N, C-alpha and C positions, 0 to 999 in steps of 0.2 A: 053477261055472263058467259063464263070461259066453258068452251064444251070439252068432252073428251078429244074430239079431233085436232082442235086447236092445240092443245097439250102433246095429243101425237105427234104434230108437225114440228114442235118446238125440240121435243125429245128425240127424234129420228137421229139427228147429225150425233147427238151425244152417245146413243146406243149404239149406232153405226162404229164409233170411234172404239168403242170396248169392244166390239166383233174385231175391228181392226189390230187391236192389242193383242187380244186373245189368240187370234189366228199367227200374228207376226211372231210371239213370243213361243207358240206351240211349234211353228216351222222352223224359228231358230235353232231351238231346243234339238227338236226330234228328227228336223225334215233333211234332206242333204243337200239344201241349197245355202248359200251363204246369207249370211245378214242383209246386203243389200235387196237380193232378191225375196228374203223374207219379207222386207219392209215392201215391196211392191206388192207381194202376193197379199198381205194384210189390208193393204189401202184399197187393192182391188175387191176384195172380200167385203170391207166394208161398205164400199161404193157400189156394189151388188145390192147387200142389203138393204142399203139407202133406197135404192130406185126402186126395190120391190117395195120397202115400206111404203113409200110415199104412192106407188099405185096402189096398195090396199087401201093407204088413209082416203086418198081420193074417191074411191069407189063408193057411190050412193052417197057423197059429201053434198051434192047439188052444186058443187063450187062451179061457175062459168070455166070455159076451157083457158081461158086469159089468167085467173086465179089461180087456178091448178098449176099453169106453166111458170106462174112467177115463184108462187111458194116451192116447186120442184127446183127451179133457179136458185133462190135464196137457200135452201138447204144443201143443193150440192156445192156452191161456194162455201157455205158455213163448214162442211164435212171435209170439203178440201183444205181449208185453212186448219181444221183442229189434225188433220193428218200431216200436214206439212209442220206444226209444231211438235207433233209428235216426233216426226223424221228427226227433227232439229234436238230433241231431248235426247234423241238414242245416238245421234252424231256428236253430240255433246260430249258424253261421257266414254264415247270409243273414239274419236279423233282430236279433241283439243289436247292441245300442248298444254295447257295450265294445268288442266284437272289431271293430266296423266302425270304432271310433274309433282303436283301436291300428292298423288297416290305414292308414288315412286318414296319420296320422302317421308312420308306419314310408315311405309313398309320398311324403310330402312333402319327405321328407330334411332338410331344415333346421327343422322344426317347424312347428306353426301358433300363431298368436296366440290369445289368448281371443276377441276379434271374430270372425276366422274362423271358429274352431270354433262359435261360436254363430250364425254364419250358416248353416253346414252343419247345424245340428240347431235349425232354428227348429220349435216346437211346431207351429205351424200347418200347416206345410208337410209335417210328420210325421203330423197328421190326414189332411190332404186326400190323401197318399200311401196312407195305409191305405184310407180311405174309396172312393177310385177301385178297389182291389183287391177291397175286399169287394162293392163295387158289380158289380164286372166278373165274378166268379165266382157272383154271384146271393146270396151268403151275407145280403147285405142288400137292401132296396129303398128308394127314396125315393118318398114319394107326399107332395104340398101342402109340398115343403121339409122334411118331416121324414123319419129315416129309421127302419126298421123291420126286424126280423128277414126274412131271405127263406128260403133252405135251411136249416134249423134243426141240420144234422149238426154244424159246427164247435162250436154252442151245446151240443150234447149233450157232445161230447166235453168241452168246457172244463168242464162239470158232472161228468163223470166224473173229470177230475182234479181238481176240487176234493175231491170225495168220498175219492179217493186219498190226497190231501194231508192230509186230516184225519184218515183211519184210519193213516197211516204217520207222517205228522209231528205231531198232533195238532192242526193248525191249517190255516186255508184259504188264506192268504196269509203271502208274507215280513214284511209288516207286521203280524201278529198278536201 
């Protein structure tokens, strides 16, 4: 027979994802931080709720320490993967050129000519916009006309993604 504690362990990562989403949306709409910081804050709030929830669920459960630690590990990994999926759901709508292109064609009504599209998708402008964002968040810094890694958090995340792609897909990019 399934106990209420077992159900709570299963639902905890999902409920904490809901907390993540609600906090992220609230901060993105009404906070003073940008989109990326709202995603970080939402994820951290959900992780805090997950850890607190796991602690509450474990109290008086009679589980051995190694069982409780294993459940905590599984739920932290599960929540991490759910948060990762949510991040990419947001990212897909914000930065994916295919999504943006489809939205712009739809909003144009009568369609757009190739010259109009190329004007909107100038490679130099795209790089300038991304550099401005990276500089603004401190992820890169400029010294003597050259760009360097600033805060390496996103670099570490991208390296982890490459490792995951190698493990799951057997390649590090879609061009392999």
